[in-house]
C-alpha positions in Angstrom: 0.6 -0.2 -0.3 2.9 2.2 0.6 4.4 1.8 -2.4 1.2 2.4 -4.3 0.7 5.7 -2.1 4.4 6.8 -3.4 4.1 6.1 -6.9 1.2 8.5 -7.2 3.0 11.0 -5.0 5.6 10.6 -7.7 3.6 10.7 -10.6 2.0 14.4 -9.8 5.5 15.7 -8.5 6.9 15.2 -12.0 4.1 15.7 -14.4 4.4 19.2 -15.1 8.3 18.2 -15.9 7.2 15.5 -18.6 5.9 18.7 -20.5 9.7 20.6 -20.3 10.8 18.2 -20.8 8.9 16.1 -24.2 8.8 19.9 -25.5 12.3 20.3 -25.3 13.0 17.0 -27.2 9.9 16.6 -29.1 10.0 17.2 -32.9 6.6 17.6 -33.8 4.8 20.9 -35.2 3.0 21.5 -32.4 6.3 21.4 -30.2 8.5 23.2 -32.7 5.7 25.7 -33.3 5.9 26.5 -29.3 9.6 27.1 -29.2 9.2 29.3 -32.1 6.7 31.3 -31.0 5.8 31.2 -27.2 9.7 31.9 -25.4 9.6 35.5 -25.9 7.5 35.6 -23.3 6.8 32.4 -21.7 10.5 31.5 -20.1 11.9 28.3 -19.4 11.4 27.5 -15.3 11.7 24.2 -13.5 8.3 23.6 -14.1 8.1 23.7 -17.9 7.5 27.8 -19.5 6.0 30.4 -17.4 2.2 30.4 -17.5 1.7 27.6 -19.8 3.1 24.6 -17.8 0.6 25.7 -15.3 -2.1 25.2 -16.6 -4.3 22.6 -18.0 -7.2 22.9 -20.6 -9.7 21.0 -23.2 -8.4 21.5 -26.7 -11.3 24.4 -27.3 -9.9 26.0 -23.9 -6.2 26.4 -25.7 -7.3 27.6 -28.4 -9.0 30.3 -27.1 -6.1 31.1 -25.3 -4.3 31.5 -28.3 -6.3 33.4 -29.9 -6.4 35.9 -27.2 -2.8 36.0 -27.7 -3.3 37.2 -31.4 -5.7 39.9 -30.7 -4.6 41.5 -27.6 -0.9 41.0 -27.6 -0.6 41.0 -31.2 1.3 37.4 -32.0 2.0 36.6 -35.2 2.6 32.6 -35.3 6.1 32.3 -37.6 5.7 28.8 -39.2 9.6 29.1 -40.9 10.3 26.3 -43.0 7.2 23.9 -41.8 5.2 22.0 -44.1 1.6 22.5 -42.3 -1.4 24.0 -43.2 -3.1 26.7 -42.0 -1.9 29.2 -39.2 -0.3 26.7 -37.1 -2.9 27.2 -34.6 -4.4 23.9 -34.7 -0.8 22.2 -34.5 -0.5 23.9 -30.7 -3.6 23.8 -29.9 -3.4 19.8 -30.5 0.4 19.8 -28.8 -1.0 21.6 -26.0 -4.2 19.3 -25.1 -2.5 16.0 -25.0 0.3 17.6 -22.8 -1.8 19.8 -20.5 -5.3 18.7 -20.9 -7.9 17.3 -19.1 -8.3 13.2 -18.1 -11.4 11.7 -18.9 -13.1 12.2 -15.6 -12.0 15.6 -15.4 -14.5 16.7 -17.9 -17.3 14.7 -17.0 -20.7 16.4 -15.6 -19.4 19.5 -17.9 -19.0 17.4 -21.1 -22.3 19.7 -22.3 -20.6 22.8 -22.9 -17.7 20.6 -24.9 -20.5 19.0 -26.9 -22.4 22.6 -27.7 -25.6 21.4 -26.2 -26.1 24.9 -24.5 -29.4 25.1 -24.0 -28.4 24.1 -20.1 -29.8 25.3 -16.7 -26.8 24.7 -14.9 -28.0 23.4 -11.3 -25.0 21.7 -10.2 -22.5 25.1 -8.9 -23.2 26.5 -5.3 -25.0 30.1 -5.2 -21.5 32.0 -4.3 -19.7 29.8 -7.5 -22.6 31.0 -9.6 -23.0 34.8 -8.5 -19.3 35.0 -8.7 -18.1 33.1 -12.2 -21.3 32.2 -13.5 -22.5 35.4 -14.4 -21.5 36.2 -17.8 -20.1 32.9 -19.0 -21.3 29.2 -17.9 -19.7 27.9 -14.8 -18.8 24.4 -17.2 -16.4 26.7 -19.0 -14.6 26.8 -15.1 -15.0 23.5 -14.3 -13.2 22.5 -17.6 -10.0 24.1 -16.9 -7.2 23.5 -13.8 -4.9 25.6 -12.2 -2.7 26.2 -9.0 -3.8 29.1 -6.3 -1.2 30.9 -7.8 -2.7 31.0 -11.6 -6.3 31.3 -9.8 -5.1 34.6 -8.8 -3.4 35.6 -11.9 -6.6 34.8 -13.1 -8.9 37.2 -10.8 -6.0 39.9 -12.0 -7.1 39.0 -15.6 -10.5 40.0 -14.9 -9.5 42.7 -13.5 -6.8 44.4 -16.5 -9.1 43.3 -19.1 -12.7 43.8 -17.8 -12.2 46.6 -15.1 -16.6 46.8 -14.5 -16.0 43.3 -13.4 -16.4 44.9 -9.5 -19.1 46.9 -10.2 -21.1 45.2 -12.5 -23.9 43.1 -12.4 -24.7 41.8 -9.1 -21.1 42.6 -7.8 -22.2 46.1 -6.9 -23.6 44.6 -3.7 -20.5 43.1 -2.4 -16.5 43.5 -1.6 -16.0 41.7 -5.1 -12.0 41.4 -4.5 -11.9 40.7 -1.2 -14.5 37.4 -2.5 -12.5 36.7 -5.2 -9.0 36.5 -3.6 -10.6 34.9 0.1 -13.1 32.5 -1.2 -13.4 31.8 -4.9 -9.2 31.3 -5.0 -9.0 28.8 -2.4 -12.5 27.0 -4.0 -11.3 27.1 -7.4 -7.5 25.7 -6.2 -9.2 22.4 -3.8 -12.3 21.8 -6.7 -10.1 22.1 -10.1 -6.5 21.9 -8.9 -3.7 21.9 -11.5 -1.9 18.3 -9.7 -4.5 15.2 -9.9 -4.0 11.7 -9.8 -6.3 11.0 -12.6 -4.6 13.2 -14.9 -1.1 12.0 -13.6 -2.6 8.0 -14.5 -3.6 9.1 -17.4 -0.9 10.4 -18.9 1.1 7.1 -18.0 -2.3 5.4 -19.1 -2.2 3.2 -22.8 -4.3 4.9 -24.5 -7.7 3.4 -26.5 -7.6 2.1 -30.2 -10.3 3.6 -31.8 -9.8 2.5 -36.0 -12.0 0.0 -36.9 -15.9 -0.3 -37.0 -17.9 1.3 -34.8 -22.4 0.8 -34.5 -24.2 4.2 -33.6 -27.7 5.0 -32.8 -29.4 8.4 -32.2 -32.4 10.4 -33.0 -31.9 13.0 -36.0 -33.7 16.1 -35.7 -36.8 16.1 -38.4 -35.9 12.9 -39.6 -36.3 10.3 -36.2 -34.5 7.5 -35.3 -31.4 6.1 -37.2 -28.4 3.2 -36.9 -25.4 3.6 -39.0 -21.9 1.6 -39.0 -18.7 4.5 -38.5 -15.7 3.1 -40.7 -13.0 4.9 -38.9 -9.4 4.5 -40.9 -6.0 6.1 -38.9 -4.3 8.3 -41.6 -1.5 9.3 -38.9 -1.2 9.1 -35.4 -4.6 10.7 -33.7 -6.1 11.6 -37.2 -9.0 9.4 -38.5 -11.1 9.1 -42.1 -14.5 8.6 -41.6 -17.8 6.6 -43.5 -20.7 5.6 -42.6 -23.8 4.2 -43.8 -27.3 3.3 -42.0 -31.2 3.8 -42.2 -33.8 5.7 -40.4 -36.4 4.1 -39.2 -38.8 5.4 -42.2 -36.0 3.1 -44.2 -34.4 6.4 -45.6 -30.7 5.8 -46.5 -27.6 7.5 -44.6 -23.9 7.5 -46.9 -21.8 9.7 -46.3 -18.1 10.7 -44.7 -16.0 13.0 -42.9 -12.6 13.1 -40.9 -11.5 13.7 -37.3 -8.9 14.4 -34.7 -8.2 13.2 -31.5 -6.8 15.1 -28.6 -5.3 13.8 -25.2 -5.8 10.1 -26.5 -9.8 10.2 -26.0 -11.5 13.3 -27.1 -12.7 13.2 -30.4 -13.2 16.1 -32.8 -14.8 15.6 -36.1 -16.8 16.8 -39.1 -18.8 14.5 -41.2 -21.5 14.7 -43.4 -25.2 12.6 -43.3 -26.5 13.0 -47.0 -26.4 16.7 -47.5 -26.6 17.6 -43.7 -22.8 18.7 -42.4 -22.3 17.6 -38.9 -19.9 18.5 -36.3 -18.8 15.7 -33.8 -17.7 16.3 -30.3 -16.9 12.4 -28.4 -15.3 10.6 -25.8 -14.1 7.2 -26.1 -13.8 5.0 -23.3 -10.4 3.8 -21.4 -10.8 0.5 -23.1 -11.6 1.7 -26.2 -15.0 -0.1 -27.3 -17.4 3.0 -26.4 -18.2 6.8 -27.9 -20.4 9.1 -26.2 -21.2 12.4 -27.2 -23.1 14.4 -29.8 -23.3 15.5 -32.8 -24.6 18.9 -33.9 -25.2 20.8 -37.0 -22.7 23.2 -38.7 -23.4 26.8 -38.0 -26.6 25.7 -35.9 -24.8 23.8 -32.9 -28.3 23.8 -31.2 -29.6 21.7 -33.8 -28.2 18.2 -32.5 -28.4 14.8 -30.8 -26.3 12.6 -28.6 -24.7 9.5 -29.9 -23.6 6.6 -28.4 -21.6 4.4 -30.8 -19.9 0.8 -29.7 -16.8 -0.2 -31.7 -17.0 -3.7 -33.5 -14.2 -6.1 -33.2 -13.5 -10.0 -34.7 -14.1 -11.4 -31.3 -16.8 -9.6 -30.0 -19.6 -11.4 -28.6 -23.3 -10.2 -29.2 -23.5 -7.0 -27.7 -26.4 -4.9 -27.2 -26.8 -0.8 -28.0 -30.5 0.5 -28.7 -34.0 -0.2 -29.7 -36.3 2.3 -31.1 -39.0 3.5 -30.7 -38.6 3.1 -27.0 -42.1 2.4 -26.2 -45.2 -0.1 -27.0 -48.8 0.8 -26.3 -51.2 -2.1 -25.0 -52.5 -3.7 -27.5 -50.8 -2.2 -30.2 -48.5 -3.2 -33.1 -45.2 -1.8 -34.3 -42.1 -1.9 -35.8 -38.8 -2.4 -33.4 -35.7 -1.3 -34.6 -32.9 -3.0 -32.3 -28.8 -2.1 -32.9 -26.1 -4.0 -31.7 -23.8 -7.0 -32.5 -23.3 -10.2 -33.3 -26.9 -10.3 -33.8 -26.7 -12.5 -37.2 -24.2 -14.9 -34.6 -27.7 -16.9 -34.0 -31.1 -18.0 -35.3 -34.0 -15.6 -35.2 -35.3 -17.7 -32.7 -32.8 -15.8 -30.4 -34.8 -13.3 -29.9 -35.8 -12.9 -26.3 -38.5 -10.9 -25.7 -40.9 -10.7 -22.9 -44.2 -13.0 -22.9 -46.5 -9.8 -22.8 -44.7 -9.2 -26.5 -45.8 -11.3 -28.9 -43.1 -11.6 -32.2 -44.8 -11.4 -35.5 -42.3 -11.8 -37.6 -38.6 -10.7 -38.1 -38.4 -8.2 -41.1 -34.6 -8.6 -41.6 -31.9 -9.4 -39.6 -28.1 -8.3 -39.8 -24.7 -8.2 -38.0 -25.6 -5.3 -36.1 -29.3 -4.6 -36.7 -32.7 -6.6 -36.9 -36.1 -5.4 -37.7 -39.2 -6.9 -35.9 -42.8 -6.6 -36.2 -44.0 -6.9 -32.7 -47.5 -6.6 -30.5 -48.2 -5.5 -26.8 -51.1 -8.0 -25.5 -53.8 -6.2 -24.4 -53.1 -8.0 -20.9 -49.6 -6.7 -20.8 -48.5 -5.3 -17.6 -46.7 -1.5 -17.9 -43.3 -1.1 -16.8 -39.8 -1.8 -18.6 -39.1 -4.5 -20.2 -35.9 -6.2 -21.5 -34.4 -7.7 -24.9 -32.5 -10.3 -24.9 -30.4 -12.3 -27.7 -28.4 -15.1 -27.2 -26.0 -13.5 -24.1 -26.9 -10.2 -24.3 -29.2 -7.9 -22.5 -30.5 -5.1 -23.5 -32.5 -3.9 -19.3 -35.2 -1.2 -19.2 -35.2 0.7 -22.7 -38.1 -0.7 -23.8 -41.5 0.4 -22.1 -45.0 -0.9 -22.0 -47.7 2.1 -21.2 -51.3 2.6 -21.2 -51.4 6.1 -21.9 -49.4 9.1 -22.6 -50.2 10.7 -19.4 -47.7 13.7 -20.1 -45.2 15.2 -21.8 -42.1 16.9 -20.9 -40.6 20.1 -23.3 -36.8 19.0 -23.5 -35.0 21.8 -23.4 -37.3 23.1 -20.8 -35.4 26.5 -21.1 -34.9 27.0 -24.8 -32.8 30.1 -26.1 -32.7 31.6 -29.6 -31.2 34.7 -31.3 -32.0 36.6 -34.2 -29.7 37.0 -37.1 -28.9 38.1 -40.6 -30.5 40.7 -42.6 -27.4 42.1 -43.7 -25.7 41.7 -40.9 -22.3 39.4 -39.8 -24.2 37.3 -37.5 -26.7 34.8 -38.5 -29.6 33.5 -37.1 -29.3 31.1 -34.3 -32.3 28.4 -34.7 -33.4 26.0 -31.2 -35.1 22.4 -31.4 -37.4 21.2 -28.8 -38.2 17.6 -28.5 -40.8 16.3 -26.5 -40.6 13.0 -23.7 -43.4 11.3 -22.8 -44.4 9.9 -19.7 -47.4 7.3 -18.0 -47.7 7.6 -14.7 -47.5 3.8 -14.1 -50.1 2.2 -11.9 -50.7 4.5 -9.3 -52.1 6.8 -11.9 -49.9 9.4 -10.2 -47.5 11.9 -11.5 -43.6 12.2 -10.0 -43.3 8.4 -8.4 -41.2 6.0 -8.2 -43.7 3.7 -10.3 -43.6 7.2 -13.5 -42.3 5.4 -17.0 -40.4 7.4 -19.0 -41.4 6.6 -23.2 -38.4 8.6 -24.3 -39.6 10.6 -27.2 -42.8 10.9 -28.6 -42.8 12.2 -32.5 -45.9 12.3 -32.9 -46.9 15.8 -31.3 -47.6 19.1 -33.0 -45.8 22.5 -32.1 -46.4 25.9 -31.5 -45.5 29.4 -29.6 -47.9 31.1 -27.7 -46.8 34.3 -25.6 -45.1 33.5 -22.4 -47.3 36.9 -20.7 -49.7 39.7 -21.2 -46.9 42.3 -22.2 -45.4 39.5 -24.6 -49.0 39.0 -26.1 -49.5 43.0 -26.4 -46.3 42.9 -28.1 -47.3 40.4 -30.7 -44.3 38.0 -30.0 -45.8 35.1 -31.5 -46.2 37.2 -34.5 -42.9 38.9 -35.1 -40.0 36.5 -33.1 -40.1 33.9 -35.4 -42.1 30.6 -36.4 -42.1 27.5 -35.2 -42.0 23.9 -37.6 -45.4 22.3 -36.2 -43.6 18.9 -37.3 -39.9 18.7 -36.0 -40.3 21.5 -33.5 -37.6 23.3 -34.8 -37.9 27.2 -34.2 -35.8 30.0 -35.9 -35.9 33.3 -35.5 -36.3 36.8 -37.4 -34.7 38.8 -39.1 -31.6 41.2 -36.5 -32.0 44.8 -36.5 -35.4 47.4 -35.6 -38.6 46.1 -37.5 -41.1 49.6 -37.7 -43.9 47.0 -38.1 -43.2 46.8 -33.7 -44.0 49.4 -31.6 -41.3 52.1 -31.5 -39.7 50.4 -33.7 -38.1 47.5 -31.4 -36.2 44.8 -32.4 -37.6 41.0 -32.9 -37.1 39.5 -29.7 -39.8 37.5 -27.7 -40.8 36.4 -24.8 -42.6 33.0 -26.1 -43.9 29.5 -24.6 -43.3 26.2 -26.6 -46.1 24.2 -26.2 -46.1 20.4 -27.4 -49.7 18.7 -28.2 -50.3 15.4 -28.7 -51.6 14.7 -31.9 -53.8 11.6 -30.4 -55.1 13.3 -27.9 -55.1 17.3 -27.6 -55.3 17.3 -24.3 -52.1 16.1 -23.5 -49.5 18.9 -23.8 -46.3 20.0 -22.5 -44.9 23.6 -22.2 -41.3 24.9 -22.4 -39.9 28.1 -22.5 -38.4 30.3 -25.5 -36.1 33.1 -24.9 -35.5 35.0 -28.0 -33.1 37.3 -27.9 -30.2 39.5 -30.3 -27.2 38.3 -31.4 -24.3 36.6 -29.2 -21.6 39.3 -30.2 -18.8 37.8 -28.6 -19.1 33.7 -29.8 -15.9 31.5 -28.6 -15.6 28.4 -28.7 -16.6 28.3 -25.0 -19.6 30.0 -23.6 
């Protein structure tokens, strides 16, 4: 036990030195560019390079840092004789993220910011932190970096130097801002988000996952519905990959596309891929064993329009493994077509598909290694609740629900933000997307109890926006703020700038409620909030 503890301490103490040594010896383009462009201001120390070697950040965090050097300090990246495309920014970010990044565990709980899933209400931060740090940007932006106490203090100095109004703007007027920042926030941040950590030290020396190969993924594309696909990943050189994808939506429509990706810090995947004519960006995280990818695909230029993704790796010796089933619900007495995705699904006969006795298999429509399409009926006397699906030795637990009725709809996100744009300006409109999740209140018929059944996405809904309050009604916000697609839940805001048709020629902002109604029963509806507001002029990678 003593030996293990000493080893952990040794790792933590030597990790900063690893950066200095690797930078000095590394022959990569990133290391060369750092030596050529950063040493004029960041001097060598026993920890590496001053300031740089005392921080750890995500790729987006380092990109923001380098761009700040360019915009505010006049940095012009000298590429020398390096034969690389672009400015050299990518190569510097790649080196810094690989050597001064975050371990997988250090991004848990705040990856929504990396994934550009921005319509989030952050509830995990305490009131003091929220007031001091998360009033101008997200709390996740702070949580996605690591510094020691000295560096957190320097960050306070940076805020006061770069944004002098910090002390008295917003909530700063009613508190001794600088005293709280120095004496409460710095100790809190240094303890909660420390520069040295056992997780990072262990990750530095850990074997990184191998990501080349074939991946099976599934998700729910806005406006298209559920899909499953196979993504082939081919390594071009270390950490750089070519992608090709083929699959189908539940409707039978084919999916085909190609793309590329780069992996930072040994696990943090960033990519671009086309689903037909839809251009998507990818932010994913690989599991330590390299068998799972999780994250989000989102439309390029419209980050709020996207989908959660889970992918599992297909290898030659993979046993049967189940990934998903869609739709995720079936009503008592009704017949539907289920699509089951996974690995090794054709290694046994169709009879190996095992569903509870309450679900009758009418016909196996198709079966391949990664996909089974089956027509089933939930019996009239089927008990409601979650059921398991089994194929061979693989079990998919509680992803399929039998229900009696939809008692409620929940609109997600519960609070969406959309932004006006275009109209001759440089900033495009920001669309936002809503989905409806259904609930059966279970056997007791009472909301918010242990037997409530989450039915997943309900596609048979219609969407509308209504005024949120009397002021919004008087100002005709529904008429002026934008358009809701009644079928898909996609809201497109109106044009930017003054509108002479509005009272006092104000802009097209609006305060709205989003209403989802179940087509089969108009009495069931869900309500969310939508704020249509102005353009975001400062639009960094991490908001």
